[in-house]
C-alpha positions in Angstrom: 0.0 0.0 0.1 2.8 2.3 0.7 4.0 1.6 -3.1 0.7 2.6 -4.3 0.6 5.8 -2.6 4.2 7.0 -3.8 3.1 8.0 -7.3 0.4 10.3 -6.1 3.1 12.5 -4.2 5.1 13.3 -7.1 3.3 15.9 -9.0 3.4 18.1 -5.8 7.2 18.6 -5.9 8.2 22.0 -7.4 11.6 20.6 -8.7 10.5 17.6 -10.8 11.0 17.4 -14.3 7.1 17.1 -15.1 6.5 20.4 -13.3 9.3 22.3 -15.1 8.1 21.1 -18.4 4.5 22.3 -17.4 5.6 25.7 -16.1 7.5 26.3 -19.3 6.6 24.2 -22.1 8.1 26.4 -24.9 11.3 27.3 -23.5 14.5 26.3 -25.3 16.9 23.9 -23.8 19.7 26.2 -23.7 20.1 29.9 -24.0 22.5 32.2 -22.7 21.7 33.8 -19.2 21.2 37.5 -19.1 22.0 39.6 -16.1 20.3 42.9 -15.6 21.7 45.4 -13.1 19.1 48.1 -11.7 20.1 50.8 -9.7 19.6 51.2 -5.7 16.0 52.6 -4.8 15.3 53.8 -1.5 12.2 52.7 0.4 9.8 54.6 2.5 11.4 52.9 5.7 14.8 54.5 4.8 16.6 51.3 3.8 18.4 51.3 0.6 18.6 47.8 -1.0 20.6 47.0 -4.2 18.1 45.4 -6.3 19.7 42.7 -8.7 17.7 40.3 -11.0 18.5 37.2 -12.6 16.6 36.6 -15.9 17.0 33.4 -17.3 15.7 32.4 -20.6 15.0 28.9 -19.2 11.9 30.4 -17.1 9.8 32.3 -19.6 6.9 31.9 -17.3 8.1 34.9 -15.3 9.1 36.9 -18.6 5.4 37.8 -19.4 4.9 39.1 -15.9 8.1 41.2 -15.9 7.1 42.6 -19.2 3.6 43.4 -18.1 4.1 45.1 -14.8 5.0 48.7 -14.9 7.2 50.7 -13.0 4.5 52.5 -11.1 3.5 49.1 -9.7 6.7 48.4 -8.5 7.0 52.0 -6.8 3.8 51.6 -5.0 5.1 48.2 -3.7 8.5 49.8 -2.6 6.7 52.6 -0.7 4.9 50.0 1.5 8.1 49.9 3.7 8.5 46.1 3.6 10.9 44.7 5.9 14.0 42.7 4.8 12.6 39.4 6.5 9.4 40.1 4.5 11.3 40.4 1.2 13.0 37.1 1.9 10.0 35.2 2.6 8.3 36.6 -0.6 11.0 35.1 -2.5 10.8 31.8 -0.9 6.9 31.7 -1.5 7.8 32.6 -5.3 10.3 29.7 -5.4 7.4 27.5 -4.1 5.0 28.5 -6.7 7.5 28.2 -9.4 8.1 32.0 -10.2 11.5 33.2 -10.9 11.3 37.0 -10.1 14.3 39.5 -10.7 13.6 41.1 -7.3 11.9 40.5 -4.1 9.2 43.4 -5.2 8.7 41.8 -8.5 8.1 38.5 -6.5 5.6 40.1 -4.4 3.7 41.8 -7.4 3.8 38.5 -9.2 2.1 36.5 -6.1 -0.4 39.2 -5.7 -1.2 38.7 -9.2 -2.0 35.1 -8.9 -3.9 35.8 -5.8 -1.3 34.8 -3.0 -0.5 36.8 -0.1 3.0 36.1 0.7 2.7 37.5 4.1 -0.2 35.6 5.6 0.3 33.1 8.5 -1.2 30.3 6.6 1.1 30.9 3.7 4.1 30.6 6.2 2.8 27.5 7.8 2.3 25.9 4.4 5.7 26.9 3.6 7.4 25.2 6.5 5.2 22.0 6.2 6.2 21.6 2.6 9.9 22.2 3.2 9.7 19.5 6.0 7.9 17.0 3.6 10.3 17.4 0.7 12.7 14.6 1.6 9.8 12.1 2.3 8.1 13.0 -1.0 11.4 12.4 -2.9 12.0 9.1 -1.2 8.6 7.9 -1.8 8.9 9.1 -5.7 12.2 7.1 -5.9 10.6 4.1 -4.3 7.6 4.3 -6.7 9.7 4.6 -9.8 12.1 1.7 -8.7 9.3 -0.8 -8.0 6.4 -0.2 -9.8 5.9 -3.8 -11.0 5.9 -5.3 -7.4 3.0 -2.6 -6.3 -0.2 -4.9 -7.2 1.2 -7.9 -5.7 2.1 -6.2 -2.5 -1.2 -4.5 -2.2 -3.1 -7.9 -2.6 -1.0 -9.9 -0.2 -1.4 -7.2 2.5 -5.0 -7.1 1.8 -5.2 -10.7 2.5 -3.1 -10.7 5.5 -5.2 -7.9 6.9 -8.4 -9.7 6.2 -7.2 -12.7 7.9 -5.9 -10.9 11.1 -9.4 -9.0 11.1 -11.1 -12.3 11.0 -8.8 -13.9 13.8 -9.5 -10.6 15.9 -13.2 -10.9 15.6 -13.1 -14.5 16.6 -10.9 -13.6 19.8 -13.3 -10.4 20.6 -16.4 -12.8 20.6 -14.4 -15.4 22.9 -13.7 -12.7 25.2 -17.0 -11.4 25.5 -18.5 -14.7 26.1 -15.9 -15.2 28.9 -16.6 -11.8 30.5 -20.3 -12.6 30.4 -19.6 -15.8 32.2 -17.5 -14.2 34.7 -20.0 -11.5 35.4 -22.8 -14.1 36.0 -20.7 -16.0 38.3 -19.6 -13.2 40.2 -23.2 -12.0 40.7 -24.4 -15.5 41.7 -21.5 -15.5 44.4 -22.6 -11.9 45.2 -26.0 -13.0 45.9 -25.1 -15.8 47.9 -22.7 -13.9 50.2 -25.6 -11.5 50.8 -27.9 -14.2 51.4 -25.6 -15.7 54.0 -24.2 -12.6 55.7 -26.9 -10.1 55.4 -30.4 -11.5 54.6 -30.3 -14.8 56.6 -29.3 -13.0 59.8 -31.8 -10.1 59.5 -34.5 -12.9 59.0 -33.4 -14.6 62.2 -33.2 -11.3 64.1 -36.7 -10.5 62.7 -38.1 -13.7 63.6 -36.8 -13.3 67.2 -38.3 -9.9 67.7 -41.6 -10.7 66.2 -42.2 -14.3 67.6 -39.9 -15.1 70.6 -39.2 -12.0 72.3 -41.1 -11.6 75.7 -43.2 -8.1 75.9 -41.5 -6.0 78.4 -43.2 -2.9 80.1 -41.5 0.4 81.1 -42.2 2.9 83.8 -40.3 6.2 83.4 -39.8 8.8 86.2 -38.1 12.3 86.4 -36.8 14.4 89.3 -34.5 17.1 90.3 -32.5 17.5 93.6 -33.3 20.6 95.4 -32.4 22.3 98.6 -34.1 24.3 101.0 -34.3 27.9 100.6 -33.3 29.7 104.1 -33.3 33.1 102.5 -31.5 35.1 100.0 -27.8 35.0 99.9 -25.0 35.6 97.6 -24.8 31.9 97.0 -28.2 31.3 96.0 -28.3 34.5 93.7 -25.3 33.0 91.8 -26.8 29.5 91.8 -30.1 31.0 90.2 -27.8 32.3 87.5 -26.5 29.2 86.5 -28.8 27.3 83.9 -27.0 23.9 84.8 -27.8 24.4 88.6 -31.6 25.8 88.0 -33.7 24.4 90.8 -30.9 22.9 92.8 -28.7 25.3 94.0 -24.9 25.3 94.2 -23.4 21.7 94.0 -26.6 20.4 92.5 -24.7 18.8 89.6 -22.5 16.8 92.0 -25.4 15.5 93.8 -27.2 14.6 90.7 -24.2 12.9 89.4 -23.7 10.9 92.5 -27.4 9.8 92.5 -27.1 8.5 88.9 -23.8 6.6 89.7 -25.7 5.2 92.6 -28.7 4.0 91.1 -26.3 2.5 88.4 -24.3 0.7 90.9 -24.0 -2.9 92.2 -25.3 -1.6 95.8 -28.7 -0.4 94.4 -28.9 -3.6 92.5 -28.4 -5.8 95.7 -30.6 -3.7 97.9 -33.5 -4.0 95.1 -32.9 -7.6 94.9 -32.9 -8.1 98.9 -36.1 -5.9 99.3 -37.8 -6.3 96.1 -36.9 -9.7 94.5 -35.1 -8.3 91.3 -33.6 -11.7 90.4 -36.4 -13.8 91.1 -38.5 -11.6 88.7 -36.2 -12.1 86.0 -35.6 -15.8 86.7 -39.3 -16.5 85.6 -39.5 -19.5 83.0 -42.1 -17.3 81.0 -39.2 -14.9 79.7 -37.4 -15.5 76.5 -33.7 -16.9 76.5 -32.2 -13.4 76.1 -33.8 -11.7 78.8 -34.2 -14.7 81.3 -31.6 -14.9 84.1 -30.4 -18.5 85.0 -31.3 -19.6 88.6 -27.7 -20.0 89.6 -26.6 -17.0 87.9 -23.7 -14.9 89.5 -24.0 -11.1 90.8 -22.1 -10.3 87.6 -25.0 -11.6 85.5 -27.5 -10.3 87.6 -25.9 -6.7 87.4 -25.4 -6.9 83.5 -29.5 -8.0 83.5 -30.0 -4.9 86.0 -28.1 -2.4 83.6 -30.1 -3.5 80.6 -33.4 -3.0 82.5 -32.5 0.0 84.6 -31.6 3.2 82.5 -30.6 6.3 84.1 -29.8 9.5 82.3 -28.9 13.0 83.5 -29.5 16.4 81.4 -27.0 19.1 83.1 -28.6 21.9 81.1 -31.9 21.4 82.8 -30.8 19.6 85.9 -33.3 16.5 85.4 -32.6 12.9 86.1 -34.4 10.5 84.1 -35.1 7.0 85.0 -36.6 4.2 82.9 -37.2 0.8 84.6 -38.3 -2.2 82.5 -39.9 -5.3 83.6 -41.9 -8.3 82.5 -45.2 -6.8 84.0 -46.5 -3.1 84.5 -46.9 -3.8 88.2 -43.2 -4.9 88.9 -41.8 -2.2 86.9 -43.8 0.5 89.1 -42.7 -1.3 92.1 -39.1 -1.3 91.1 -39.2 2.4 90.1 -40.6 3.5 93.4 -38.1 1.6 95.5 -35.1 3.1 93.5 -36.8 6.5 94.1 -36.6 5.7 97.6 -32.9 4.7 97.7 -31.9 7.7 95.7 -33.4 10.2 98.3 -31.9 8.4 101.1 -28.5 8.4 99.4 -28.8 12.0 99.0 -29.9 12.6 102.5 -27.0 10.7 103.7 -24.5 12.6 101.4 -25.3 15.9 103.3 -25.8 14.7 106.7 -22.3 14.1 107.5 -21.2 17.4 106.1 -24.1 19.3 108.1 -23.0 17.5 111.3 -19.2 18.4 110.8 -20.0 22.0 110.2 -22.4 22.3 113.5 -19.8 20.4 115.5 -16.9 22.6 114.5 -18.8 25.8 115.2 -20.1 24.9 118.6 -16.5 23.8 119.4 -15.0 27.1 118.2 -17.7 29.1 120.4 -16.7 27.0 123.4 -13.0 27.5 123.2 -13.7 31.2 122.4 -15.9 31.4 125.8 -13.1 29.8 127.8 -10.2 31.7 126.8 -12.3 34.9 127.7 -13.1 33.7 130.9 -9.1 32.9 131.7 -8.2 36.5 130.5 -10.8 38.3 133.0 -9.3 36.2 135.5 -5.7 37.1 134.7 -6.3 40.9 134.7 -8.4 40.7 138.2 -5.5 38.8 139.8 -3.2 41.6 138.3 -5.4 44.4 139.9 -5.2 42.4 143.6 -1.6 41.9 143.4 -0.7 45.5 142.5 -3.5 47.1 144.3 -4.0 49.4 141.3 -7.6 49.5 139.6 -6.6 51.3 136.8 -3.1 52.4 135.7 -4.6 55.3 133.8 -6.3 56.9 136.9 -3.0 56.3 139.2 -1.1 58.0 136.6 -3.6 60.8 136.4 -3.7 61.6 140.1 -0.2 61.4 140.5 0.2 63.8 137.7 -2.5 66.4 139.5 -0.4 65.9 142.5 3.1 66.8 140.7 1.3 69.8 139.0 -0.1 71.3 142.5 3.2 70.7 144.0 5.2 72.4 141.3 2.9 75.3 141.4 3.5 75.5 145.3 7.2 75.1 144.6 7.3 78.0 142.0 5.6 80.5 144.3 8.0 79.6 147.2 10.9 80.3 144.8 9.5 83.5 143.9 9.1 84.5 147.6 12.7 83.6 148.2 14.2 85.4 145.2 12.0 88.6 146.5 13.5 88.3 149.8 17.3 88.0 148.6 16.9 91.3 146.5 16.7 93.1 149.6 20.2 94.5 150.7 19.8 93.0 154.3 17.2 90.1 154.2 15.6 88.7 157.4 17.3 85.3 157.9 14.5 84.1 160.2 11.8 84.3 157.3 14.3 83.0 154.5 15.2 79.7 155.8 11.7 78.5 156.3 11.2 79.4 152.7 14.1 77.4 151.5 13.5 74.4 153.7 10.0 74.6 152.3 11.3 74.7 148.7 13.6 72.0 149.4 10.8 69.7 150.8 8.5 70.4 147.7 11.2 69.5 145.5 11.8 66.3 147.3 8.2 65.5 147.1 8.0 66.1 143.4 10.9 64.0 142.8 9.5 61.1 144.8 6.3 61.2 142.9 8.0 61.2 139.7 10.1 58.2 140.7 7.1 56.4 142.0 5.8 56.3 138.3 8.7 54.5 136.7 10.8 53.2 139.6 9.7 50.5 142.1 10.2 50.7 145.7 10.6 47.9 148.3 10.3 44.9 145.7 7.2 46.4 144.2 6.6 47.1 140.4 6.6 50.6 139.0 3.3 52.2 138.1 4.3 52.3 134.5 5.2 48.5 134.5 1.8 47.7 136.4 0.0 50.0 133.7 1.5 48.1 130.9 0.7 44.8 132.3 -3.0 46.0 132.9 -3.0 47.4 129.3 -2.0 43.9 127.7 -4.3 42.2 130.1 -7.2 44.5 128.7 -6.2 44.0 125.3 -6.2 40.0 125.8 -9.7 40.3 127.0 -11.1 42.6 124.2 -9.4 40.0 121.8 -11.0 37.1 123.5 -14.5 39.0 123.3 -14.1 39.7 119.5 -13.1 36.0 119.1 -16.2 34.8 121.1 -18.4 37.2 118.9 -17.0 35.7 115.8 -17.5 32.2 116.9 -21.1 33.0 117.8 -21.7 34.5 114.2 -20.1 31.6 112.7 -22.3 29.2 114.6 -25.4 31.2 113.4 -23.8 30.9 109.6 -23.3 27.4 110.3 -26.9 26.8 111.0 -28.2 28.8 108.1 -25.5 26.9 105.9 -26.8 23.5 107.3 -30.5 24.2 106.6 -29.3 25.1 103.2 -27.4 22.0 102.6 -30.5 19.7 103.1 -31.1 18.1 99.8 -34.4 16.2 98.6 -35.9 14.9 95.4 -38.5 16.6 93.8 -40.6 14.4 91.4 -41.4 16.0 88.1 -43.0 12.9 86.5 -44.4 10.1 88.8 -43.6 6.6 88.2 -46.8 5.3 86.6 -46.9 1.7 85.1 -47.7 1.6 81.3 -50.6 -0.4 79.8 -48.9 -1.7 76.5 -45.6 -3.3 76.1 -43.0 -0.9 75.0 -40.2 -3.3 74.3 -39.1 -4.9 72.1 -39.3 -2.2 69.1 -40.0 -4.8 66.3 -39.5 -2.7 63.4 -36.8 -0.5 64.7 -34.7 -3.5 65.8 -35.2 -5.2 62.6 -34.0 -2.4 60.6 -31.5 -1.7 62.9 -30.2 -5.4 62.5 -30.2 -5.0 58.7 -28.1 -2.0 58.7 -25.7 -3.6 61.1 -25.3 -7.0 59.1 -24.9 -4.7 55.8 -22.3 -2.6 57.2 -20.3 -5.5 58.7 -20.4 -7.3 55.2 -19.4 -4.1 53.4 -16.4 -3.5 55.7 -15.4 -6.9 55.6 -15.6 -6.8 51.6 -13.8 -3.5 51.3 -11.1 -4.7 53.9 -10.8 -7.9 51.7 -10.4 -6.2 48.3 -7.6 -3.7 49.5 -5.8 -6.6 51.1 -6.0 -8.7 47.8 -4.9 -5.5 45.7 -1.9 -4.9 48.1 -0.7 -8.6 48.1 -1.1 -8.7 44.3 0.4 -5.1 43.7 
């Protein structure tokens, strides 16, 4: 087939002998070449270019064009301001079309006359593609000329081989299609079998159990909040009213609610309910199904698991509500179990705060008793000090001595003035002067003694300053003990108020009332959940197996 296509490409080559003969059929085989020189012309762009043309008599196709074109048309083209690159491109396009022009401007004129724009983008791309394809076309032309006799035989042999290959390929495609169909059917059958075994059959068993075997169970619901006694407005009460999570419970209500929830879900509540209400005996009845029935010899762990499935406690911190749901085989037993659990919860709350209340009151009373005993001791110490020093009040004694000193100093000053007046005489009377001098000395000694009695002791007795200091310290101790006693009494009153606020009790918002119809099992919901569960497990296992196979094969 390649040989048959080769001769078709030869007429497109511009340099082949048939094209030259077609372009110039009347050209003589040999003529002398005439070279014409033209003067240099200046273009409008300011670039001068010597124009030379080679007019060959062997290309008479260009001679009619050159003879017909006028000098005015060439001047118009020169005034267009074409660049050197555009002129070279025009020459190449002219050579491609078999035009032998004397100059680039003549080539542009000749191309425009035949309707070819040498500067268009399509012309440039066609020129490049034709230049790249020259070598290939020459090779094909040579091959076609050297083997024209074998072309028909090669074409027929190639056609036969292609027909055989196409038939064989068609058979293989049909065979592969049949195998693909078989494989798809096999995979669909296997998929259906797996879904039937791992999804449909388990779902059918679960649905049969919920609709035919499961024992109807009755539920009793109750809701309650944990409140405290309100003994008057206080800072803590105001803060508790602002907290949405402690609404209706006061400060610390969340802790009590969480503690009650934990207690009702503990083994202690289960054991007490079994001892007082017969929880294990109720769930050991032979009427119950195998899933809910508790064996007679079951351990406490098994009983606690059954208790956890049938007693559900939840706490909402935003509303402060504790919700309880008790499930039993009969509505009466369900209500009885719920009432008993509420009683246990209230006792638990009271027991939680009882120890705290007793501790607060005991500490407040003990603090008050200690303050009263210390005050009594301080008062006895000050009385003993007054009796020992014979001073009732140091301040009073100091005031009396100070008054005496002032009076004596006044009298001493008058006596000294009288002595000085008598000494101013030229001849004072000694009989009158000496008594005055003795009186002044006595007054000075008395004042000195009084002053010394305030700061110095005499005869082993303490000074007045020391006694006054001791009395002041004793009185300060008495005042301190009185303040401590007042604080202890205030603390006792505060403890009484706090204890009254610490009292907690349960306020039922929903009474435990037995239901008339069975609530469990929820047949449709449980069956749907079983289907979704088995389907999810199957999908997860399938995806895991596919990933593992891909990893191993990769």
